[in-house]
N, C-alpha and C positions, 0 to 999 in steps of 0.2 A: 615104077608104076604106084609106089608107096609114097614117094617122094613127092611126086606129080599130084597126089590126093591131099597131102598137107599142103602144099601152095597155095591150091582153090579152096582148103578150108582158110589158111590164113588169111590169104586176101580175102575172104570173105568177111573176115573179123575186123575189130578197130585197129587203124594203123597207128603206127608209134607217133608219138610227138619228136621232134630234133631235137629240143633240149635231152627228154627222157635218155635218146642213143648217146649223146654227148655225156650226161653223168655216167654214165654204165661204163665208157671208157675212161675216164678220168678217175683218179682215185681223191683226188682234192674235191672235186665236186662228190664224191658219192659220200667221202666224211662230214662236208657241209649238209648234205641232205638228209642225215641220221637221226632217226629221229631221239628224244629224250629218250634214257632208259624210265618204262614205266608209263609213258604218253599211251602206248596201246591199250594197254589195261585201263586205262583212265577215260580214251575214245570209247571202249567196249562199254563202258559202265555208262557214261550217256546215254548211250546209243538204247542200254537197255533199260535206262531210266526213261527214255523218251519213250522206247515201246510200249512200257506199264502203263505211263500216263493215257498213250493214245488208246492203250486197251482199254483204261479204266473210263477214259471219255467214251467209248464205243460202250462200254458196259452200261454207264451211266445213260447215254442217249436211249441204248436197247432199255433200259428198265424204266425209264421215262415213259416210250412209246408203249413198253408193256401195261405200265399203269394206266396212259389213257385209256387204250385198248379196252383193260379191264373196266375202269370207269365208265367206259361208254356200253362195254357188254353186259355190268349189271344194270346200268341205269333202261335197257329195255328187256333185261329180263324178269319174269315172274318170280314172286318168293318162295321158295323151296316148302314150305311149310305145304299141309293138304290143302284143299280150298276148301274156304268156308261154306260154299254153295256145293253140296255135291254134284257130283256129274249125273247128267239126266234127270235131275230134282225139278226143273224147270219146264219141262216136255209134257207135252197134252196127257199121256199116261198119270204121270208123276203130282201134275201139277192142274189138274185141267181147268178147275176154279179161274186161274191167272192168266190161264195159256192164251185167250183173244181178248183184248181190251183195246180200252182207246188210248193205246200207248205212241201215239204221235201227237204229243200237245202242242206243236204247232201250228197244228192246221186247226177250221174252226168244226169241223166233223171229219172223222177218219179213225178206223182200226186197223192193228195189224197182228200178230200174234211174237209171243217174246221167241223170236227164231231170229239167226242173225242175218241170214238173205229172207227176210217173211217175206210174203204174198201181202199187200198193202191195198185198203179198199180208201174211199175219200170221198168228199163232195165239194164242188164247185158252186156258184151260182152268179149269176149275170142279168142285173137289171138291163136292159137295152136303153143305152143311152147313158149308163155309166161303167163303174169298173167290174172287172173278172175278181171275183174275193174266191181266196182258196186257204192260203197262210194268212196267222193272226198276227196283225201289223199295228203297229201302237197308234199311227197317225192317217189311218186308211177311212176316215169318215165311218168306222162303224159305230154307231152312239152307244150298244151297249152289246155284252154277249159274257155268257157266262154258265157253266151246271148249275142247276137250281137242286136239282136231287142228282146224286151220284153212289153209289155204294162201295166202288173199289173192286166189284165182283162180278154182278151179273145185270146190271140196270143203271140207266141214266137218263137225265129229262134235262135240255139245253133250250133255252132262248137267245135267240140273236136279234134286235134290230139296227135295222140297216136302211135309213135314210127312207121311210114311211114304210118300210118291208118289215115283217114280222115272223121267222121262223121258228118252229121250233122242231129239236130234233131228239128224236127220242131214240133206244136200244134196249133191248132184252137180250137174253143169252139163253140156252135153252140145254142141258147136260145132254151127254148120249154117246154113244162109240166110243172110239180110241182117238178121236184127232181135235178133241176139245169143243164136239157138238155144235149146235147151230145158233145161229142169233138172226134177230130180225131187227130194221130201223123200217122208222115211220118218221117221216120230214112232213111238219103241216106250214103251209103257209097262208099269211094274210097280208092286208093293207091296212095299217092306219089312217085314219082320218077319211076325207071324201075325196070327191074327185075320182076318174078314169082308172082303171086298173092299169096297172103295170105289164109290160109283156116282159116274162120272165122268163129265160133259160134255168134249169137247174142240172147240172152236170155229173153223174155217178159212175165211179171209175174203179179198176182194177188194176193192179200193176204187179209185174213181176221183180225183182231185182239178183239178175247172175242165177236162178235156178228156179224152176216151176214152167209149167205150159199152159197155156188160155186158150179156149176156141171159142168163139162168138155162135150164139146161136139166133137167128132173124129171124124175125115176120113181117112178111109182105115185104122182104129185101130191105127195108129200110130201121125198123124198129130192133136194137138190140132188145130180145127179151129174156136173153139169160146169157152166163158164161160157165162153160162147161172149164174146170179145170183140175190139175195136179200138181202136189208140190210135196218136198221131201216129208213133211210132219206134218202136213194136213192129207195127207192121199187124197182121194177125189173127191171133189167139192162141186155145187151147182150154186151162183149166185143169181136170181132169179129178181128181174123189175117187173114190178107189177103194174097196171095202167092207172093210171092218175084217178081219183075222183073228187067229189065235191065235200067242201067242210062237213065234217059230219060223218064222211063213210058213203053218201045218198048218192047214187048214180055216178055214172060215167063221167068223166070231165076232159072237151076237147083240147088236144094239144098236137101239135106238129115233135118229129121225131127226128133225129140224127145220129149216127155213130160214129165212132173214130175208133180205126186199129191199128197202131202204131209202134214202130220202135221205140224205147227208151236208153236214151245213155244215160242216165242216173236219175233216181225218186229226187233228186234236189233242181231235175227239170222241166220236172212235170207241168208247172205253172206255164213256164214258156213255152212246150211242147202244144199245150191246148193253146194258147194264145194265137202261137203262131197259124194252127190251123183252124182259125175263125174266117170265114169269108163271109160278107152281107150278099149272101146271093139266095138264102131259104126265105120263104112265105108262110107265114101264119095266115090258115084260110079258114075260118071260124063260120059253120052256115049261117048265112043272111046277115054278116057282119063284113065291114071292110078288109080287104087284105092290107098285111102290115108284113113287112120286108125286117129279117132280124139277122144277126150272125149265126151261122153255125157250121160246125166242123164239118171237114169234107171227111170221105170215108176214110181214107189212110193219109200216111203221112209223116213227117218226122221231120227234127233239124237236122238242115242242112250242115254236112261236113263232120257232125258228132255219130260214130258207129254206135250202132245199139248196145246195150247189156240186158235187156230185159224187155216186156212186152208191156203195153197200154192197150184195153177195151174201156172204151167209154161211151154212154149211153146218156145223150141229151135229149132233156125233155123242156118243151117250151109249151108257155100256155099264159093266162089269168087268170090270178089269184081271186077267190080263195081256192086252195085244192090240198089233197093229201096224198101224199106218195110214201110207198114200202118197196122195199127192197127183204129178202131174206136168203140168208147163206144157209144150206143145208148139206151136213158133212156125208162123205158117204158110209163110213162105217156106223153114223146113228140109224139110218134105215128101217133097220128092225124095231128100235126100240121106240120112234115118232109116231105119236099118235094122230098127228096133221101138220097141216104148213102153219107156222103160227104166225098169222096174217090178218087182217081184218078185226070181227069180232073177241078173235081168240088171244089177237094179239093187245087189244084193248082191255082186256081181262088179266093177260098178264101184267101189263102194266101198272094196271089199277092195286093187283097183290102185290106188286114191288114196292110202290110207292105206299103204302099202308104199312107194309115191313120196316120200311127205311124210316119212317115217321117217329114208330113205335120203339124202334133200333136208337133212333138219335135220343130220344125221349131219357129210353134207358140207361143209354150211355153217358149223358150229361144233365139231366133234369131238370134242363132249365123253364118248362112248363110248372115244376114243382115249385120253383123258385120265384115264381113270379111274372118272368117275363111275357109279352106281349106277343102275340100271333108275328105281326112284321118283323120283333125281334128274334124268334124262332125261325122264320124263314130266312131271315140273312146269316143267321148261324149256320144252318144248314147249307145255304148258297156257300160260304164260308169253306168250310167242310169238303162240300161237295168241288169244288173248283180244283181244292187241292188234288184232291182226289181223281179227277180228270185229268191233272195236268200229270199224271205219272208216265213216264215213258220209258221204253224201252232202246235201249243205243248199241250199235256195234261196230268197233272202227278202231283205229290209232289215234293215240294223240301225235302233236308234233311236241318232241321235247328238244332243250337244250340244256348240258352239262356245263358246269360252271369249268370246265378241265378245256372245252374242246369249243370253237367257234358255230363249228355245221350242227343246225339240228339233224335230227334223226327221229324216222318214224319209232312210234312206242309199241309195246305188245299190246299182238291182239286182244280186244278186251270187249264184252260185255257189260252193261250196266243198267239195271232196273232201279229206276228213283224218281221221286219227285223234281218239281222244276219252279225256280223262283217265279216264273214268269211265262205265260203263253207267247206273248208278244216281244217280250224283249231278250228274256234267257230262258229260251228254250232247250234246255243242257241242265247237267247236273252240277252244282258248286257245292264243294266241300262244306263249308263251315254253313252253308245255308240246310244242309240235309239232316246236320243233327236237332235245329229246331224242329223244322216239317215232321220227323221220327215224334217230336214228344205229342204230338197230334194224331199223327197217324197211329200210333202206338195206343193211343187211347180208345180210337174204334177199332183197331185192327191188329193186335200184336202180332199175330202169324205175320203180317204182309209188314209191318217194320221190322222184324227181325230178317226177312228176305231183302229186303232194301238194305240194312246194315250189313250184311253177310256180303250181297253184292258188290258194294264198297271197300271190304276190305279185300277183296279177290283183286283189288285194281294197285296192290302192294306188290313194287318192285322188290327186288335182290335186297336194296337196301336198307328198306322200309318204308320209302318215300311213297306218297298218294300226289299226284299234280291234283292244285286246289282247282282247277276248270277243267271237266271232262267235256270235252270235243269229238265225241267217237262218230264218224260218219258223213258224209258227204251234205245230207241233208242239215245235222248239226252243225259243219263247217261253215255251207253257205249262209249262215245266219250270224256269224262273227268278224266283225270287221280283222283285217289281217294282222292289224298292230298287238291283238288278244290272244291269236292262235297259239303262240309259241307258250310252252309251259316250261319252267327251269327247275333245275332241280335243286337247286340250293330252297326254291320259295315252301314257303310252310304255308298253313292254314291253323286257325283256331280249333281244336278237335273237341268240336262238340259231337260229333259222335260217341264218345265217352259220357256225355252228360244227356243222352238218350239211353245208353246202355244202364247208365242209373235205375232209370223208370222198367226197363224192359227185365233187368236181372231178377228179381224176385220169382217171375213165373216163369223163365226163359227154361227151356228141358236142358239138361245135364251137357246131354251128347252135342248139341246145338253150340252150348258155352265152352266145350271143349275145341272144338274147331275155331272159334273165333281168338281164343287166348293166346295162341304164338303170334298170331297177325297182332292183334290188338299191342301185343308186349314188341314186337319187332317196331311195329309206327310209334311207339311212344320213346321205344330208346333210340329211334332216329332223331326225334324231335329234341330230346336230351343231349343227343351228340352235337346235331348239327347247328341248333339254335339257344346253345351256349351262352351267355353273358361275359362279362370280363372278370367277375367277382364269382365265388361260390354261391350256390341259390340264388344266379340271376339269369335271366335268360334277356335275349335280343333278337327283334325280328329280324330275317336275311331277305334282303331285292328289294331295299328303298331305292327309290327314282334315284340314278345316278349322274343326273347333271342339274345339282342342285340351284343353278343359277335360272334354270326356264322357271322355277316355282318357288312359290312365295314360301310354303312349306312343303320340301317331298313326299310324295306319297308312300305310304306303305302297306300295298294291295295285299302284301301277306297277312295283316291283323284281322283282315277283312273292315277294318274303319278307316280304308283308303285316307282320304285328306284330314283325316283326326289330326290335328297339329301334336309334331312329336318334337324332338330337338332340332335344329334349324339347322345343322351342318352335320348330316350322318358320319357316325363313326365306329369302329371296333370298342368304344368305352360306353355303349348306351346300355341302359339298363331300362328294359320294356316292361310295366305293370301288370297291363292285363298279359301277357304271355305269363307272367309266374304264377299268376292268379289259376290259367287255364293248366299249368301244369300240375299245381296242385289239385286241381278238381280230378285229373287223371290220373295221379299218384293216389288217390283215395277211391274211383272205380277201380283201378285193377288191383287194390288192397281187397276192397270186398269182393271181386272176381276171384282172386286169386284163392281165397277162402272159401268160399262156394264150391270149389274144385277142389277144393283139399292140396293146393299148392301154396310153397312159402309166400307169403303175405308179406312179410317183415322187412322186406327192400322197398315197397312201394307204400307201407306203411310209416317206415321212417321218412321216407321222402316227403310224403302229405305231411308228415307232423314240423317238418322243417320248414317246409313252404308255408304252413298255417302257425309258425310262432310268429306271435304278434309282436314282439318284442323286434328280432329279427326285420319282419315287414314294416317297423318303422324306422329302422337306421338306412337300409334301404331307399327306402319311397315317402317315407311321410314329408313333405316340403312345407315348414315353418311359416315360410312367408306367403306360402297359399291356404294353409289353414286346412289342405286335403293331401292327398295321398298323388304322386306324378310318376312320369318318367323323369330320369337322369338321363343328361348327355349334355354335348358341345353346343351351347343354344346361345342364341342373341334375339332376345327380346326386339330391338328395334330393325326389323326389316320390311321392305315395300317394294311393291313394282312400281317399276316405272317406263315411260317409254325413250328406246335410245335409236337414233338415226345412227346406220354406221356409215364413214365414209365411201364416198362414190369412190369407183375406180377410174382413171383417165378414161374420158370420151367415152364413159358408160353413164345410165342414166341412174339418178339415186335409187338405192336400195329402199325395199320396203321397212318401215320403223319395225323394232322388236321390243315387247314388254319384258323385260330383265328384272332379277331382282338386284335391289341393292341393299347393300348389309350399312347401317349407320355407325353401329357398335360393335366392335368384334367380339365373336363368340367365347364364351369359356365355360367350363364343365360347371354345371349347376343343376338342379330343378328346372323342369318345363313347366311355363306358368300356363296351364291350358286346361283348367277345371268343366271336367265334362265326365263323359260315359266312361273314360279310362280311370279318373279319379274313384271311383265309385265301384270298380271290379273286387275288390277285398270284401265289402258290400254284397255285390249281385251274386257274387258266388260265395259267399256265407264265410269266408275266412275268417273275419271278426268276432272274436268272443261277444256273448251277448252282454258284457259286461265291460266290453271296450271304451276306456275313457276317448276312442277316435271317434264313436257312433254318434254323438251330439252334433259335432260338425256335420261329419257328412249327413245325416238327417236335416239338419239347420240348410246347408244348399241345396240337396234335393227340393225340402220345402221354399224357398227364397224364390222370389218371381225376377229378383235381381240376378238369378242363376240360373238354377234350372227348372224352376217350377214353370207350368202354362196350364191352362184351362182344358189343354188335349193331349196331355200327358207331359213326359220329362223331356225336356229340349235336350240335346248331342254335347251340346257347349255353351256354355253360362256366358247370358247376354254381357256380362262385362271381361270376357274375355279380349286380347287382343286379336284374336283371331277370330271372331265372332262373325258368321257371315261375312267372311271375304273369300274372295274369287281367289284361287290357285294359280292360276293363269289367264291368258285372256279367253281362253277355251272352256274353261275348267267353272262351272259355276261351285258355289259351296255345296257342301255333299254332307258329311257328318259333322258339321259345322254350325249348327242351330236347329234340324229340323228334329222331330220326334219319329222317332224310330220304333215300331212294335216290339222287335224282339228283344232287344233292350228293356224296354218299361216292361215287359213279362219278367225278363229275370229281378228285375225290380220289385214288382207284384210277389214273386216268389219267394223272394229273400223277405221282406216288410212283412211277409205271411209267415214265415219261419220267425224272424225274430220279436212278432207280437206273440207267438204263442211259447217263447224261453222266457224261462225267469230271469228278470235283471231289470235294472234300472230307467231301461229307454223302451221297455214293454209297450206302455200304455202312445207314448209317442208314433211309433213302430205302428201301432191299431189305427190311430188315426190316419194315418198317411197312406196306408196301405187303402184304405178304405174310398180318400178321397181322390185317391191315383187311381183306383180300380174303375171308379166313376167315371172320372173324366177320360180316361182312355177309351172303354167300350163306347161311352156315348158318342165321343166325336169318330171313332171308327164308323159304328152305325149310321151316325147323319150324312157322313160322307159318300156312305153307299146307299144311302137312299137317296140323295142328290144327283149322284153319277151313276149307280148302278154299278160300283167297282170296289175292292179295296187295292189300298196303292202302295209303293213302296214305302213312302214317308211322307210325312203328314208337314205342314207349315206350321211352325209356332208361334206364329203373329197369329193368324184366325181359323186353323186347323186343314186347309183346304187340302187335298190329298195332292201331293208333287211325284214324279218320277217317273217309272212304269206303272202303267195296266193295263190289265188288269194284275195284279202282287199278289198271289194266294197261297205265297211262299210262305216266310214267317208273320206276316200280318195275320194269315189266320188262325194264328196264336190266340187272336182275340177270345175265340170259341173259347179256350180253357179259362181265361179270364174272366167271362161271363159264368162257368161252370164252379168257378172255384177252384179249378182241381192244377195245381202244380206239382 
């Protein structure tokens, strides 16, 4: 049995080879095959070495994988410091003043709460025969719109002019209860000029986003008289739509009514949902007047194939202007304190009180009347401030991020952001370097509001200390961004202008607030210092320049904020960027002052600020004698141009379209970049130069030279005699920071000139004269363009001062208010 068992097992194993059997029987063959002495040990050593190498490779691969995972994890992990915005501090009990607001800057008129899944309200309108209006669009034919008064807290007045129609939207908040109180709207519509009144529909709506319930309250089965709702942070509330009246509130106004109750696949789809539900089947039948058909919403509806995530209830009122319409939201918890509905004469009285208080506060803050400003100039300044305040938004969601260490984009950490926006039409979202400029004006009007916004921005910090430069949070924000700009790259910085604002806010800010900010500001500054370091000590380089240099006349540097401003023609690790060095000097100075205020060691920041402000070192690294100005340094060629190239056609295929590509006619070499403009001025703009600096006369001369930077409308961004002046960057990229006048940099110039004008030094009188002329030119042109167009603009043409780019642009262009007040 045992022998048989062994045979079966043997038979199951590997068979002997014939040569092996022969060798075992023949001694000569056995001797011939005998291994040399020590060869077994050698093979063992080789095997061990191979195993060790394999193990090392495996460990290295595991370590690399771990590093990639760790870096990706840190990318989406919040910074461990305590939050700058204390938990619960933005809710209706802790912050009732700022709970409700016009925090939907991308719509013409709407309100929401500072809640992640807020109930939203809004207005749409349709002149029958025209287009449905809802979201602010750059080129939708609305000739003027903007807030004329807005205090950022309780009250606002806006005027909209749309193809002969004038809409005035007003709101007032009334405190009370535990859920943010009540508010009331008034919408007044009238027509300009003569002719028959158009048929107009106004759509008042309320919508939820994943939480909250809404119940319609119908009158006569057709008119949505009210909405009864409940939501997490709102509790119970009632939104009432009052019947329209004639202009001035006298008598009822004939109107037709429709309503819509529908599921919402997302707030970004509200316009599409309403447009999809319109049917030309309703009839407007005023007594004794001809009947007119119009587009009315059907009572129920939705977007096919898109599952709902919330509710929409919409009240459509169709009438002939003029008319006045009012809506009131009443909080259930405020019922005991409410003295009566805020509508009709009570609303008129409240609006008048708030308008008078706003005007008085504006004069007390900026003193333009005392300075002799005319009434139109004061109205303009009030509108500039109000449009910025009315452009503050509250956003919630996740950014889409990409690490330099991995290809796949990842959703960022869940975030909320309370911020002003540069433009309600073009850029209705948060931009990092813009916000520092916004806070200079907001901090003068309402320091508590500015401190709250600054804290929200610092809570966006990830574990490494990075803040994405553009905040695209939530579907409504993302729907307004071209796909190629959605992704945020983790190596890309932005100028730390928040520290510019911190310097203004620091003296009066409460110590507990500053203690919450300090670890986050320190981490952000250390990230900038670590990741944007240059090739030599005390030099810095913006990361993230355009990767395909042959597509661009000069590869853009979006991270700098100055996008297409000319840099070294051939991006390399050897670049030294002057503006970033100056921003880091300002940041070190601000952090030194903050540390000193808090009793923290200021020496590291003070020493860094001193080194970066060292005028001799600045000269050595960035003074370009051939340019007579400060400049960037890098691998650069001046002899570049865009030329059309026609690629060769493949056999049997039609010829491809021609391409506009860059030609380099002279090889690049390490040198200073010959582009005199805003970057050249940064040592002056951020006041790093001593008042007796021998370089000041050259910079002041370039500023005043009409062949270089001076215009009757402000300082142009790039000198007229620069090779890149007003040159396109690609077929589709017109010049941007290559000649236009930008208010934010002109404001920094005024601020610096005012400083040099007040400092003892040989160039004081020159600075005084330049300051006076530049301030007059800038303010006069921005005001003139507002009077002509009704808008602040993104930038202004250097040849005739006309507004260019986005409008309205009440971001940093609203700094003109501080220039008018000479408040720097």
